[in-house]
C-alpha positions as CSV (number, residue, x, y, z in Angstrom):
1,X,-143.7,-89.8,-125.8
2,X,-140.6,-92.0,-126.0
3,X,-140.1,-95.2,-124.2
4,X,-137.9,-95.3,-121.2
5,X,-135.1,-97.8,-121.2
6,X,-137.0,-99.9,-118.5
7,X,-140.2,-99.9,-120.6
8,X,-138.2,-101.0,-123.7
9,X,-136.5,-103.9,-121.8
10,X,-139.8,-105.0,-120.3
11,X,-141.4,-105.1,-123.7
12,X,-138.5,-107.2,-125.0
13,X,-138.7,-109.5,-122.0
14,X,-142.4,-110.1,-122.5
15,X,-141.9,-110.9,-126.2
16,X,-139.1,-113.3,-125.6
17,X,-141.1,-115.1,-122.9
18,X,-144.1,-115.5,-125.2
19,X,-142.1,-116.6,-128.3
20,X,-139.9,-119.1,-126.4
21,X,-142.6,-120.2,-124.1
22,X,-140.5,-119.3,-121.0
23,X,-142.5,-119.4,-117.8
24,X,-141.1,-116.4,-116.0
25,X,-138.8,-113.5,-116.8
26,X,-137.2,-111.1,-114.3
27,X,-135.4,-108.0,-115.1
28,X,-132.6,-107.2,-112.6
29,X,-131.4,-103.6,-112.6
30,X,-128.4,-102.2,-110.8
31,X,-129.4,-99.8,-108.1
32,X,-127.7,-97.8,-105.4
33,X,-124.7,-99.4,-103.9
34,X,-124.0,-102.0,-106.7
35,X,-127.0,-104.3,-106.0
36,X,-129.2,-105.9,-108.6
37,X,-132.9,-105.7,-107.7
38,X,-136.1,-106.6,-109.4
39,X,-139.8,-105.6,-108.9
40,X,-143.2,-106.6,-110.0
41,X,-143.2,-104.2,-113.0
42,X,-140.0,-105.9,-114.1
43,X,-141.5,-109.3,-114.4
44,X,-143.3,-111.1,-117.1
45,X,-145.2,-114.4,-117.0
46,X,-146.4,-116.7,-119.7
47,X,-147.6,-119.1,-117.1
48,X,-150.3,-118.9,-114.4
49,X,-148.5,-121.7,-112.5
50,X,-149.0,-120.8,-108.9
51,X,-145.5,-122.1,-107.9
52,X,-143.8,-119.8,-110.4
53,X,-145.9,-116.8,-109.5
54,X,-145.0,-117.3,-105.9
55,X,-141.3,-117.7,-106.9
56,X,-141.5,-114.4,-108.8
57,X,-143.0,-112.7,-105.8
58,X,-140.2,-113.9,-103.6
59,X,-137.6,-112.8,-106.2
60,X,-138.5,-109.2,-105.4
61,X,-137.2,-109.7,-101.9
62,X,-133.7,-110.6,-103.1
63,X,-130.8,-108.4,-104.1
64,X,-127.6,-109.6,-105.8
65,X,-124.2,-108.1,-105.5
66,X,-121.8,-108.0,-108.4
67,X,-120.8,-111.6,-109.1
68,X,-123.4,-113.1,-106.7
69,X,-126.0,-115.7,-107.8
70,X,-126.9,-116.2,-111.4
71,X,-128.0,-112.6,-112.1
72,X,-124.8,-111.2,-110.4
73,X,-122.6,-113.6,-112.3
74,X,-124.0,-112.5,-115.7
75,X,-123.6,-108.9,-114.6
76,X,-120.0,-109.4,-113.7
77,X,-119.0,-111.5,-116.7
78,X,-121.0,-109.6,-119.2
79,X,-122.1,-112.8,-120.9
80,X,-125.1,-115.2,-120.5
81,X,-125.2,-117.7,-117.7
82,X,-127.1,-120.9,-118.3
83,X,-127.9,-123.3,-115.4
84,X,-129.7,-126.5,-116.5
85,X,-130.9,-127.4,-113.0
86,X,-130.5,-124.8,-110.2
87,X,-131.4,-127.5,-107.6
88,X,-127.9,-129.0,-108.1
89,X,-126.2,-125.7,-107.0
90,X,-125.2,-124.9,-103.5
91,X,-126.9,-122.2,-101.4
92,X,-123.9,-120.0,-101.9
93,X,-124.1,-120.3,-105.7
94,X,-127.9,-120.0,-105.7
95,X,-129.3,-118.0,-102.7
96,X,-132.9,-118.7,-103.8
97,X,-132.3,-122.5,-103.6
98,X,-134.9,-123.4,-100.9
99,X,-137.6,-121.4,-102.6
100,X,-136.6,-122.7,-106.0
101,X,-137.0,-126.3,-104.8
102,X,-140.3,-125.5,-103.1
103,X,-141.6,-123.9,-106.4
104,X,-140.1,-126.6,-108.6
105,X,-137.9,-124.2,-110.5
106,X,-135.2,-125.9,-112.6
107,X,-133.6,-124.1,-115.5
108,X,-132.4,-120.5,-115.2
109,X,-130.8,-118.3,-117.9
110,X,-129.5,-114.9,-117.2
111,X,-128.5,-112.5,-120.1
112,X,-126.8,-109.2,-119.5
113,X,-128.4,-106.3,-121.4
114,X,-125.3,-104.3,-122.5
115,X,-125.5,-100.7,-123.9
116,X,-122.3,-99.0,-124.9
117,X,-120.2,-101.4,-122.9
118,X,-122.2,-101.1,-119.7
119,X,-124.7,-103.6,-118.4
120,X,-127.9,-101.7,-117.8
121,X,-129.9,-104.7,-116.8
122,X,-129.8,-108.5,-116.5
123,X,-132.7,-110.5,-118.0
124,X,-133.3,-113.7,-116.1
125,X,-135.6,-116.5,-117.5
126,X,-136.8,-119.2,-115.2
127,X,-138.3,-122.5,-116.3
128,X,-140.1,-125.2,-114.3
129,X,-138.6,-128.0,-116.3
130,X,-135.0,-128.9,-117.1
131,X,-134.1,-127.5,-120.5
132,X,-131.0,-128.4,-122.5
133,X,-128.9,-125.4,-123.6
134,X,-129.6,-125.6,-127.3
135,X,-133.4,-125.3,-127.0
């Protein structure tokens, strides 16, 4: 049988995480009522870091509206959003701030996955250390 769009995106995410040594990847998908959600099957780890695993688990409890947070901003703007250190953002800019600080999350990169002009998902990569944009 063929791959579903979700399976294909998950496969890409896992490959990128491995190749780039990114600790955690989330796939945020637009659901009912214009919210982005993620779930366990839409996550990929290259790290068994307990902090990041816990952060990933908590991510599934969040939803982002169009333009809200890092995933929502990438969704709205249709282009990647790179934040070198999320702990420098306000709670309004980064709703997961408290949990990110507790789990030592630093860099976040969100990339919209656009098909025929529509964003079908936002790929978010999270790192436990500050990374410069060119890496």
